[in-house]
SERO-4910 file (N, C-alpha, C, O; in steps of 0.05 Angstrom, whole numbers):
BEGIN
 pado doro    nc1    nc2    nc3   cac1   cac2   cac3    cc1    cc2    cc3    oc1    oc2    oc3
  Met    A   1463   2471   1563   1439   2488   1558   1415   2476   1572   1412   2451   1574
  His    A   1398   2493   1582   1373   2484   1594   1350   2489   1574   1344   2512   1567
  Tyr    A   1339   2467   1564   1318   2469   1544   1290   2465   1556   1287   2450   1575
  Gly    A   1271   2480   1546   1243   2475   1552   1231   2459   1528   1240   2462   1505
  Tyr    A   1211   2443   1534   1197   2429   1513   1167   2432   1518   1157   2424   1539
  Ile    A   1153   2443   1498   1124   2447   1500   1110   2431   1478   1116   2434   1455
  Gly    A   1091   2414   1487   1077   2397   1468   1087   2369   1469   1106   2362   1455
  Leu    A   1075   2352   1486   1085   2326   1492   1067   2304   1482   1063   2283   1495
  Gly    A   1056   2308   1458   1038   2288   1446   1053   2265   1434   1076   2259   1442
  Asn    A   1041   2252   1414   1052   2228   1403   1081   2232   1393   1098   2214   1397
  Leu    A   1087   2255   1382   1113   2260   1371   1131   2276   1391   1153   2267   1397
  Gly    A   1121   2298   1400   1136   2315   1418   1145   2301   1444   1167   2307   1454
  Gly    A   1128   2284   1454   1135   2269   1478   1161   2253   1475   1178   2253   1492
  His    A   1163   2240   1452   1187   2224   1446   1212   2242   1442   1234   2235   1451
  Leu    A   1208   2265   1429   1230   2283   1424   1241   2294   1451   1265   2296   1455
  Ala    A   1222   2301   1468   1231   2311   1495   1245   2289   1510   1265   2294   1523
  Glu    A   1235   2264   1509   1248   2242   1523   1277   2238   1512   1295   2232   1528
  Ser    A   1281   2242   1486   1308   2238   1475   1327   2259   1487   1350   2253   1492
  Leu    A   1318   2284   1490   1334   2305   1502   1342   2297   1531   1364   2301   1540
  Ile    A   1322   2287   1546   1327   2279   1573   1347   2256   1575   1366   2256   1591
  Arg    A   1343   2236   1558   1361   2213   1557   1390   2221   1551   1409   2209   1560
  Ala    A   1392   2242   1534   1419   2251   1526   1433   2267   1547   1456   2275   1544
  Gly    A   1419   2273   1569   1431   2286   1592   1427   2316   1593   1438   2330   1610
  Phe    A   1410   2327   1575   1404   2356   1576   1385   2361   1600   1369   2345   1607
  Gln    A   1388   2385   1611   1369   2394   1631   1344   2403   1616   1346   2420   1599
  Val    A   1321   2391   1623   1297   2396   1608   1274   2402   1626   1269   2388   1646
  Thr    A   1259   2423   1620   1234   2430   1633   1212   2426   1613   1215   2435   1590
  Val    A   1190   2414   1620   1169   2408   1601   1142   2420   1609   1137   2426   1633
  Tyr    A   1125   2424   1589   1098   2433   1595   1079   2421   1573   1086   2421   1549
  Asp    A   1056   2412   1582   1034   2405   1563   1008   2411   1578   1006   2408   1602
  Arg    A    988   2420   1563    963   2426   1576    950   2401   1588    933   2403   1605
  Asp    A    958   2377   1578    951   2352   1591    971   2346   1612    993   2336   1606
  Ala    A    964   2350   1637    984   2347   1659    995   2319   1661   1017   2315   1670
  Lys    A    979   2299   1653    989   2271   1654   1013   2267   1636   1031   2252   1644
  Leu    A   1013   2280   1613   1035   2277   1595   1061   2289   1607   1083   2278   1605
  Ala    A   1057   2312   1620   1080   2325   1632   1091   2308   1656   1115   2305   1658
  Glu    A   1073   2298   1672   1082   2282   1695   1097   2257   1687   1116   2248   1701
  Arg    A   1090   2246   1664   1105   2223   1654   1134   2230   1649   1152   2213   1653
  His    A   1139   2255   1641   1167   2263   1637   1181   2270   1662   1206   2268   1663
  Arg    A   1166   2278   1683   1179   2282   1709   1192   2257   1719   1214   2257   1730
  Ala    A   1179   2234   1714   1190   2208   1722   1216   2202   1707   1231   2186   1717
  Leu    A   1220   2214   1684   1244   2209   1668   1267   2228   1676   1289   2225   1667
  Gly    A   1260   2248   1692   1281   2267   1701   1277   2296   1694   1294   2313   1700
  Ala    A   1254   2302   1680   1249   2329   1673   1236   2345   1696   1224   2333   1714
  Thr    A   1238   2371   1695   1223   2389   1712   1197   2396   1698   1197   2399   1674
  Val    A   1175   2397   1713   1149   2403   1701   1142   2432   1708   1141   2439   1732
  Ala    A   1136   2448   1688   1127   2475   1692   1097   2476   1694   1082   2459   1684
  Gly    A   1087   2497   1708   1058   2500   1711   1044   2514   1689   1020   2513   1687
  Ser    A   1060   2527   1671   1048   2542   1649   1069   2547   1628   1093   2542   1633
  Val    A   1061   2555   1605   1080   2562   1583   1098   2585   1593   1122   2583   1589
  Ala    A   1087   2605   1605   1103   2628   1615   1123   2620   1636   1146   2629   1635
  Asp    A   1115   2602   1654   1133   2593   1675   1157   2578   1663   1180   2581   1671
  Leu    A   1151   2561   1643   1172   2546   1630   1191   2566   1616   1215   2564   1619
  Ala    A   1180   2584   1601   1197   2603   1585   1215   2620   1603   1237   2626   1596
  Ala    A   1205   2627   1627   1221   2643   1645   1244   2629   1658   1263   2641   1667
  Gly    A   1244   2602   1657   1264   2587   1672   1284   2572   1655   1301   2557   1666
  Val    A   1283   2575   1628   1300   2559   1611   1316   2578   1593   1311   2602   1591
  Asp    A   1336   2566   1579   1352   2581   1560   1340   2582   1532   1341   2603   1519
  His    A   1328   2560   1524   1316   2557   1497   1292   2539   1498   1289   2523   1517
  Val    A   1274   2541   1479   1249   2526   1480   1244   2512   1453   1245   2524   1432
  Phe    A   1239   2486   1455   1228   2470   1433   1197   2470   1435   1186   2470   1457
  Thr    A   1184   2470   1412   1155   2465   1412   1148   2444   1391   1161   2442   1370
  Cys    A   1127   2429   1396   1117   2409   1377   1086   2410   1380   1076   2397   1399
  Leu    A   1073   2424   1362   1045   2431   1366   1029   2424   1341   1040   2421   1319
  Pro    A   1002   2421   1343    986   2410   1321    979   2429   1298    971   2419   1277
  Ser    A    982   2455   1301    973   2473   1280    987   2500   1283    997   2506   1304
  Pro    A    989   2515   1261   1000   2542   1263    986   2560   1283    999   2575   1297
  Ala    A    960   2557   1286    945   2573   1305    954   2567   1333    957   2586   1350
  Val    A    958   2542   1340    968   2534   1366    996   2544   1371   1003   2554   1392
  Ser    A   1013   2541   1350   1041   2551   1353   1041   2581   1358   1056   2591   1375
  Glu    A   1024   2596   1344   1022   2625   1349   1013   2632   1377   1024   2650   1389
  Ala    A    993   2617   1387    983   2623   1414   1004   2617   1435   1008   2632   1454
  Val    A   1019   2595   1432   1040   2588   1451   1063   2608   1449   1073   2616   1470
  Leu    A   1070   2616   1425   1091   2636   1422   1084   2662   1436   1101   2674   1450
  Ala    A   1059   2670   1434   1050   2695   1447   1053   2693   1477   1058   2713   1491
  Glu    A   1049   2669   1488   1053   2665   1517   1082   2664   1525   1090   2672   1547
  Met    A   1099   2654   1507   1127   2651   1513   1143   2677   1512   1159   2682   1529
  Leu    A   1137   2694   1492   1154   2716   1486   1158   2735   1509   1181   2744   1514
  Pro    A   1137   2742   1524   1142   2761   1547   1161   2750   1568   1173   2765   1583
  Ala    A   1163   2724   1570   1178   2711   1591   1206   2703   1583   1224   2700   1600
  Leu    A   1211   2699   1557   1237   2689   1548   1258   2711   1551   1252   2735   1547
  Arg    A   1283   2703   1557   1305   2722   1558   1314   2729   1530   1313   2712   1512
  Ala    A   1322   2753   1525   1334   2761   1499   1357   2743   1493   1374   2737   1511
  Gly    A   1359   2734   1468   1380   2716   1460   1373   2687   1462   1388   2670   1453
  Ala    A   1349   2681   1473   1339   2653   1473   1332   2645   1445   1328   2662   1427
  Thr    A   1330   2619   1441   1323   2608   1415   1297   2593   1417   1293   2576   1435
  Trp    A   1278   2598   1399   1254   2582   1396   1260   2562   1373   1265   2570   1351
  Ile    A   1258   2536   1380   1263   2515   1360   1236   2501   1355   1225   2488   1373
  Glu    A   1226   2504   1331   1199   2494   1324   1200   2467   1310   1209   2465   1287
  Asn    A   1192   2446   1324   1190   2419   1312   1164   2414   1298   1162   2394   1284
  Ser    A   1145   2432   1300   1119   2428   1287   1122   2431   1257   1141   2443   1247
  Thr    A   1102   2421   1242   1101   2425   1213   1084   2449   1208   1059   2449   1212
  Leu    A   1097   2471   1199   1083   2495   1192   1087   2501   1162   1106   2492   1150
  Gly    A   1068   2517   1151   1073   2527   1124   1096   2548   1125   1101   2559   1146
  Arg    A   1109   2552   1102   1131   2571   1102   1123   2599   1111   1137   2612   1126
  Asp    A   1100   2608   1101   1091   2635   1108   1085   2638   1137   1092   2658   1150
  Asp    A   1073   2617   1149   1068   2618   1178   1095   2618   1193   1098   2633   1213
  Met    A   1114   2602   1184   1140   2601   1198   1154   2628   1197   1164   2637   1217
  Leu    A   1154   2640   1174   1167   2666   1171   1153   2688   1187   1166   2705   1199
  Arg    A   1127   2687   1187   1111   2707   1202   1116   2705   1232   1120   2725   1246
  Leu    A   1115   2680   1242   1119   2676   1271   1148   2682   1279   1154   2692   1300
  Ala    A   1167   2676   1261   1195   2681   1266   1199   2712   1268   1216   2721   1285
  Ala    A   1185   2727   1252   1188   2756   1253   1178   2767   1280   1190   2785   1291
  Leu    A   1156   2755   1290   1146   2763   1317   1167   2757   1338   1172   2774   1356
  Ala    A   1179   2734   1337   1199   2726   1356   1224   2745   1354   1234   2754   1375
  Ser    A   1233   2750   1330   1256   2766   1326   1252   2794   1337   1271   2807   1348
  Ala    A   1228   2805   1334   1222   2831   1344   1224   2833   1374   1228   2855   1386
  Ser    A   1223   2810   1388   1226   2809   1417   1254   2800   1425   1259   2794   1448
  Gly    A   1273   2798   1406   1300   2791   1412   1304   2761   1414   1324   2752   1426
  Ile    A   1286   2745   1403   1288   2716   1404   1296   2705   1377   1285   2711   1357
  Asp    A   1317   2688   1378   1326   2674   1353   1307   2651   1347   1293   2640   1365
  Val    A   1306   2643   1321   1287   2622   1313   1301   2602   1295   1316   2609   1276
  Leu    A   1297   2577   1301   1306   2555   1284   1282   2536   1279   1270   2527   1298
  Glu    A   1276   2532   1254   1255   2512   1248   1268   2485   1246   1290   2482   1234
  Ala    A   1255   2465   1257   1267   2438   1257   1245   2417   1256   1244   2400   1274
  Pro    A   1228   2417   1235   1208   2396   1233   1222   2369   1229   1244   2367   1219
  Val    A   1207   2348   1237   1219   2321   1236   1202   2303   1219   1178   2308   1215
  Thr    A   1214   2282   1208   1200   2264   1190   1211   2235   1193   1234   2231   1199
  Gly    A   1193   2216   1189   1201   2188   1191   1183   2171   1208   1183   2146   1206
  Gly    A   1166   2184   1224   1147   2169   1240   1153   2168   1269   1175   2172   1278
  Val    A   1131   2164   1285   1133   2164   1314   1152   2142   1324   1166   2146   1343
  His    A   1152   2119   1310   1169   2097   1320   1198   2105   1319   1214   2096   1336
  Leu    A   1207   2120   1298   1234   2129   1297   1240   2151   1318   1262   2153   1328
  Ala    A   1220   2168   1323   1223   2188   1344   1228   2175   1371   1244   2184   1387
  Ala    A   1214   2153   1376   1217   2139   1401   1245   2127   1405   1254   2124   1427
  Arg    A   1258   2121   1382   1285   2110   1383   1307   2132   1381   1331   2126   1382
  Gly    A   1299   2157   1378   1318   2179   1374   1330   2178   1347   1353   2187   1343
  Glu    A   1316   2166   1327   1328   2162   1300   1312   2177   1278   1317   2172   1255
  Ile    A   1294   2194   1286   1278   2208   1266   1296   2228   1251   1317   2236   1261
  Thr    A   1288   2236   1227   1303   2255   1211   1294   2283   1218   1270   2289   1220
  Val    A   1314   2301   1222   1309   2329   1229   1316   2346   1205   1338   2344   1194
  Leu    A   1297   2363   1197   1301   2382   1174   1302   2410   1185   1281   2421   1193
  Ala    A   1325   2422   1186   1329   2448   1199   1330   2470   1179   1341   2467   1156
  Gly    A   1320   2494   1187   1322   2518   1171   1328   2541   1189   1316   2544   1211
  Gly    A   1346   2558   1181   1354   2582   1197   1383   2587   1194   1397   2574   1179
  Pro    A   1393   2607   1208   1422   2614   1206   1440   2590   1213   1434   2576   1232
  Glu    A   1461   2587   1198   1478   2563   1202   1491   2565   1230   1495   2544   1243
  Thr    A   1498   2589   1240   1510   2591   1266   1491   2581   1288   1499   2569   1307
  Leu    A   1465   2587   1284   1445   2578   1303   1441   2548   1302   1439   2535   1322
  Phe    A   1441   2538   1277   1440   2509   1273   1463   2495   1288   1458   2474   1301
  Glu    A   1487   2505   1284   1510   2492   1297   1509   2494   1327   1517   2476   1341
  Ala    A   1499   2517   1337   1497   2520   1366   1479   2499   1379   1483   2491   1402
  His    A   1458   2491   1364   1439   2472   1376   1442   2444   1363   1425   2426   1368
  Arg    A   1463   2440   1348   1467   2414   1335   1467   2391   1356   1454   2370   1351
  Pro    A   1480   2393   1379   1480   2371   1398   1451   2363   1407   1445   2339   1409
  Ala    A   1434   2383   1410   1406   2376   1418   1392   2363   1394   1376   2344   1398
  Leu    A   1396   2374   1370   1383   2362   1347   1392   2334   1342   1377   2316   1335
  Glu    A   1418   2329   1347   1429   2302   1344   1418   2283   1366   1418   2259   1362
  Ala    A   1410   2294   1388   1399   2277   1409   1371   2268   1401   1363   2245   1408
  Ile    A   1356   2284   1387   1329   2276   1380   1327   2261   1353   1307   2248   1347
  Gly    A   1348   2264   1336   1346   2253   1310   1370   2237   1301   1392   2239   1313
  Gly    A   1366   2220   1281   1388   2203   1271   1402   2216   1247   1426   2215   1245
  Lys    A   1386   2229   1230   1398   2243   1207   1389   2272   1209   1365   2278   1212
  Ile    A   1408   2290   1206   1402   2319   1210   1410   2333   1184   1433   2330   1175
  Phe    A   1392   2349   1173   1397   2364   1149   1392   2394   1154   1370   2402   1162
  His    A   1412   2410   1148   1408   2439   1148   1401   2447   1120   1418   2446   1102
  Met    A   1375   2454   1115   1365   2458   1089   1370   2486   1077   1368   2490   1053
  Gly    A   1377   2505   1095   1382   2532   1086   1369   2552   1104   1365   2547   1128
  Pro    A   1361   2575   1094   1350   2596   1111   1322   2589   1121   1310   2569   1112
  Leu    A   1312   2604   1140   1286   2599   1151   1265   2598   1129   1265   2614   1111
  Gly    A   1248   2578   1131   1227   2573   1111   1234   2549   1093   1215   2537   1083
  Ser    A   1259   2544   1090   1267   2522   1072   1260   2495   1083   1252   2476   1068
  Ala    A   1262   2491   1109   1254   2466   1122   1224   2461   1120   1216   2438   1116
  Ala    A   1209   2483   1121   1180   2480   1118   1173   2469   1091   1155   2452   1088
  Val    A   1187   2478   1070   1181   2468   1043   1188   2439   1040   1171   2423   1030
  Ile    A   1212   2431   1049   1219   2402   1045   1202   2384   1062   1197   2362   1054
  Lys    A   1195   2393   1086   1178   2376   1103   1151   2371   1090   1141   2348   1091
  Val    A   1139   2391   1079   1114   2388   1065   1117   2369   1041   1099   2353   1036
  Ile    A   1139   2372   1026   1144   2354   1004   1146   2325   1013   1134   2307   1000
  Thr    A   1160   2320   1034   1163   2292   1043   1136   2281   1052   1130   2258   1047
  Asn    A   1120   2297   1066   1094   2287   1075   1075   2283   1051   1060   2264   1051
  Met    A   1076   2301   1032   1060   2297   1007   1066   2270    994   1048   2256    987
  Leu    A   1092   2264    991   1099   2239    980   1090   2215    996   1081   2195    986
  Ala    A   1091   2218   1023   1083   2196   1040   1053   2190   1037   1045   2167   1036
  Phe    A   1036   2211   1034   1008   2206   1031   1001   2194   1004    983   2178   1001
  Ile    A   1015   2203    983   1012   2191    957   1019   2162    958   1005   2145    947
  His    A   1042   2156    970   1051   2128    972   1031   2111    988   1027   2088    982
  Leu    A   1019   2123   1009   1000   2108   1025    976   2099   1009    968   2076   1010
  Val    A    964   2118    994    941   2111    978    949   2091    957    934   2072    951
  Ala    A    972   2094    944    981   2075    924    986   2048    936    980   2027    923
  Asp    A    997   2046    960   1002   2021    973    976   2006    979    974   1981    976
  Gly    A    955   2021    987    930   2008    991    919   1996    966    908   1973    966
  Glu    A    921   2010    944    912   1999    918    928   1974    910    917   1955    900
  Ala    A    954   1975    915    971   1952    908    964   1928    924    962   1906    914
  Leu    A    961   1932    950    954   1909    968    926   1898    961    922   1874    962
  Met    A    908   1916    953    881   1906    945    883   1890    919    868   1870    916
  Leu    A    899   1899    901    903   1883    876    913   1855    883    904   1835    872
  Ala    A    932   1854    902    943   1828    910    922   1810    923    920   1787    916
  Lys    A    906   1822    940    885   1807    954    864   1797    934    857   1773    935
  Arg    A    854   1814    917    833   1807    898    844   1788    876    829   1775    863
  Gly    A    870   1789    873    883   1771    854    889   1744    865    901   1727    851
  Gly    A    882   1739    891    885   1713    902    912   1707    915    918   1684    921
  Leu    A    928   1728    919    955   1724    930    954   1723    961    936   1734    973
  Asp    A    973   1710    972    978   1711   1001    988   1739   1007   1009   1747    997
  Leu    A    974   1754   1025    981   1782   1029   1008   1785   1043   1023   1803   1038
  Gly    A   1014   1766   1062   1040   1767   1075   1063   1764   1056   1082   1779   1057
  Lys    A   1060   1745   1038   1081   1741   1017   1082   1764    998   1103   1772    988
  Ala    A   1058   1775    991   1057   1798    973   1072   1822    985   1087   1836    971
  Trp    A   1067   1827   1011   1081   1849   1024   1111   1845   1023   1126   1863   1017
  Gln    A   1120   1820   1028   1149   1814   1027   1160   1818    999   1182   1829    996
  Ala    A   1145   1809    979   1155   1812    952   1157   1841    943   1177   1849    930
  Ile    A   1137   1857    951   1138   1886    944   1162   1899    958   1176   1915    947
  Thr    A   1166   1891    983   1188   1902    999   1215   1897    986   1233   1913    988
  Ala    A   1217   1874    973   1242   1867    959   1243   1875    930   1261   1867    916
  Ser    A   1224   1892    922   1222   1899    893   1228   1928    888   1232   1944    907
  Ser    A   1228   1936    863   1231   1964    855   1207   1981    863   1208   2005    862
  Gly    A   1185   1968    870   1161   1982    877   1158   1989    906   1138   2000    915
  Thr    A   1179   1982    922   1176   1987    951   1178   2017    958   1186   2033    941
  Ser    A   1171   2023    982   1173   2051    992   1175   2049   1023   1168   2028   1035
  Phe    A   1184   2070   1035   1185   2072   1064   1157   2067   1076   1154   2054   1096
  Val    A   1137   2079   1063   1110   2077   1073   1100   2048   1071   1088   2038   1090
  His    A   1106   2035   1049   1098   2006   1046   1112   1990   1069   1099   1973   1081
  Glu    A   1137   1995   1073   1152   1978   1093   1144   1983   1121   1148   1966   1139
  Thr    A   1132   2007   1127   1124   2014   1154   1094   2013   1157   1083   1995   1170
  Glu    A   1080   2032   1145   1051   2034   1149   1037   2010   1136   1015   2003   1144
  Gly    A   1049   1998   1115   1037   1975   1103   1033   1952   1123   1014   1937   1121
  Gln    A   1051   1950   1143   1048   1930   1163   1024   1935   1181   1011   1916   1190
  Leu    A   1019   1960   1187    996   1967   1204    970   1963   1190    949   1956   1203
  Ile    A    970   1966   1164    946   1960   1148    940   1930   1149    917   1922   1154
  Leu    A    961   1914   1145    957   1885   1145    950   1875   1173    936   1854   1175
  Asn    A    958   1888   1194    950   1881   1221    921   1889   1226    907   1875   1240
  Gly    A    913   1911   1215    886   1921   1219    884   1942   1241    862   1953   1246
  Ser    A    906   1949   1253    905   1970   1274    906   1998   1262    893   2016   1273
  Tyr    A    919   2001   1240    924   2027   1226    937   2047   1244    937   2071   1238
  Asp    A    949   2038   1266    957   2057   1288    984   2069   1283   1005   2060   1293
  Ile    A    984   2090   1266   1009   2105   1260   1013   2130   1277   1033   2143   1275
  Ala    A    993   2136   1294    994   2160   1312    996   2185   1296   1011   2204   1303
  Phe    A    981   2187   1274    979   2211   1257    951   2211   1246    941   2191   1236
  Thr    A    938   2234   1247    909   2236   1241    903   2245   1213    920   2255   1199
  Met    A    878   2240   1205    868   2250   1180    870   2281   1179    877   2292   1158
  Asp    A    863   2294   1201    865   2323   1201    893   2333   1196    897   2352   1181
  Leu    A    913   2320   1208    941   2328   1203    949   2323   1175    963   2339   1163
  Ala    A    940   2301   1163    946   2295   1135    934   2317   1117    947   2326   1099
  Leu    A    909   2324   1122    896   2345   1106    910   2372   1110    913   2387   1090
  Lys    A    919   2378   1134    935   2403   1138    959   2403   1120    964   2423   1107
  Asp    A    974   2381   1120    999   2381   1105    994   2380   1075   1009   2393   1060
  Leu    A    973   2366   1066    967   2367   1038    957   2394   1029    963   2403   1006
  Gly    A    944   2409   1047    936   2436   1041    961   2454   1037    961   2470   1018
  Phe    A    981   2450   1054   1006   2465   1050   1019   2458   1023   1028   2476   1008
  Ala    A   1019   2432   1016   1031   2424    990   1016   2437    967   1029   2447    948
  Met    A    990   2437    967    975   2449    945    980   2479    943    981   2490    922
  Gly    A    983   2491    967    990   2520    967   1017   2525    954   1020   2544    939
  Phe    A   1037   2508    960   1063   2511    947   1061   2507    917   1074   2520    901
  Gly    A   1044   2488    909   1040   2483    880   1030   2508    866   1040   2515    844
  Arg    A   1011   2521    878   1000   2546    866   1022   2568    866   1025   2582    846
  Glu    A   1036   2570    888   1056   2591    890   1079   2587    871   1088   2607    858
  Phe    A   1088   2563    868   1112   2557    851   1104   2550    822   1122   2546    806
  Gly    A   1078   2549    816   1070   2543    789   1074   2514    781   1081   2509    758
  Val    A   1071   2496    800   1075   2467    795   1049   2453    797   1036   2452    818
  Pro    A   1039   2441    775   1014   2425    776   1019   2400    793   1038   2385    788
  Leu    A   1002   2396    813   1005   2373    831    981   2355    828    963   2353    845
  Asp    A    980   2341    805    957   2325    799    953   2302    819    931   2299    829
  Leu    A    974   2288    825    971   2265    843    965   2275    871    947   2264    885
  Ala    A    978   2296    880    972   2307    907    943   2317    909    931   2314    930
  Gly    A    933   2328    887    905   2338    888    885   2315    891    866   2317    905
  Val    A    890   2293    876    873   2270    879    874   2258    907    854   2251    919
  Val    A    898   2256    917    902   2245    944    889   2263    965    878   2253    985
  Gln    A    891   2289    962    878   2308    980    848   2302    981    836   2302   1003
  Gln    A    835   2299    958    806   2293    958    800   2266    969    779   2262    982
  Thr    A    818   2247    966    815   2221    979    814   2224   1009    799   2211   1023
  Phe    A    832   2240   1020    832   2245   1049    808   2261   1058    799   2257   1081
  Val    A    797   2278   1041    772   2291   1048    750   2270   1052    734   2271   1071
  Lys    A    749   2250   1034    730   2228   1036    736   2212   1062    717   2204   1076
  Gly    A    761   2207   1067    769   2192   1091    760   2206   1117    749   2193   1135
  Lys    A    763   2232   1118    754   2247   1141    724   2245   1144    713   2242   1166
  Ala    A    710   2248   1121    680   2246   1122    671   2219   1132    651   2217   1145
  Ala    A    686   2198   1124    677   2171   1132    684   2164   1160    668   2151   1174
  Tyr    A    708   2172   1170    718   2162   1195    724   2184   1216    729   2178   1239
  Gly    A    723   2209   1208    728   2231   1226    757   2241   1224    775   2226   1217
  Gly    A    761   2266   1231    787   2278   1229    807   2267   1248    831   2269   1243
  Ala    A    798   2255   1270    816   2243   1290    824   2214   1283    841   2202   1297
  Ala    A    813   2203   1262    820   2176   1254    849   2175   1244    860   2195   1236
  Gln    A    861   2151   1246    888   2147   1237    890   2153   1207    873   2145   1192
  Ser    A    911   2167   1199    914   2173   1170    916   2147   1154    908   2147   1130
  Thr    A    928   2126   1165    931   2101   1151    903   2088   1145    902   2071   1127
  Gln    A    882   2097   1159    856   2087   1152    845   2096   1125    824   2087   1117
  Ile    A    860   2113   1112    852   2121   1085    849   2096   1067    833   2096   1049
  Val    A    865   2076   1073    863   2051   1057    837   2036   1063    827   2021   1046
  Lys    A    825   2041   1086    800   2028   1093    777   2036   1074    757   2022   1071
  Leu    A    779   2060   1062    759   2068   1043    756   2047   1021    734   2040   1013
  Leu    A    778   2038   1011    778   2017    990    768   1990   1001    753   1976    988
  Glu    A    777   1984   1025    768   1959   1037    738   1959   1041    724   1939   1036
  Asp    A    727   1982   1049    698   1983   1054    682   1982   1029    661   1968   1027
  Val    A    690   1997   1008    674   1997    984    675   1971    969    656   1964    955
  Leu    A    696   1955    973    699   1929    960    691   1906    979    691   1883    971
  Asn    A    685   1913   1004    678   1893   1024    700   1872   1026    694   1848   1027
  Thr    A    724   1881   1025    747   1863   1025    769   1874   1044    779   1896   1040
  Asp    A    775   1859   1066    795   1869   1084    823   1861   1075    826   1842   1059
  Leu    A    843   1875   1086    871   1870   1078    887   1860   1102    908   1870   1108
  Arg    A    876   1839   1115    890   1828   1138    908   1805   1130    904   1790   1112
  Ala    A    930   1803   1146    949   1781   1143    961   1776   1170    967   1795   1185
  Pro    A    966   1751   1178    978   1745   1204   1007   1753   1206   1021   1755   1186
  Gly    A   1016   1759   1230   1044   1763   1235   1054   1791   1234   1078   1796   1235
  Phe    A   1036   1810   1230   1044   1838   1228   1037   1853   1253   1017   1847   1266
  Pro    A   1053   1873   1262   1050   1886   1288   1027   1906   1288   1020   1917   1267
  Ala    A   1016   1911   1311    996   1932   1315   1008   1960   1316    995   1979   1308
  Arg    A   1033   1962   1325   1047   1987   1325   1076   1982   1317   1086   1960   1321
  Leu    A   1088   2002   1306   1116   2000   1298   1134   2005   1322   1129   2023   1337
  Glu    A   1155   1989   1324   1174   1993   1347   1200   2004   1336   1219   2009   1352
***
């Protein structure tokens, strides 16, 4: 199969690279030409526009920052895609957005598979990120080799829209864990503990989490460089709160964390690293959470 990949940012760039490394024929496009050219050096063909890419491939992956951008790109793709092509969406969308855009694609004879990913940019770079798929099982199986190229663990969650729900749930938990980890590390620091040893002890305890073991290292380094922004965190928390209202589930912790991220954006800007949410506590207490020996970025 000849795949197109649109959206070569922090996450999508790695996913496209994994397809190329796996031997798939890949054509790429990004409005930042430098990102696209980087993939030419890896063996991809570079398209001059969304429409040019769509006209020359069998199926298209996208990884884009918001539902509005996904909708705009889809509108450019649809007139050029061949009937029977598949649009595979790696972006994080709300369920309603996913279903609405899928209906537009289906009306043009285009199949749709949602496949948001979770686990962090560092796992995407290694081809080990988790893929959460939603859509017809036959379509999932048809594209399983490509999904296995970009991810380590692949889950078919059910019909279209189901992957959007579980992806939002996983991100909601990650942001709650992140705020909690900042509070835990600050307790350790203000309690006079060695932060490096405290991190190790928590990692080996019942209180550990994936976020502590990964993003906790970036906090202790001081880079906070998780390649995920405050704006993206607020987008996902907004989806979570919407599901809470729709399904009748009170989300007390998620609501508090959402307001914490509103404060974080006000303090540092929407483009700031989401991990900098912990810096709010560091700043108000005038106490940093640095420890030697921790990486600036996850590998």
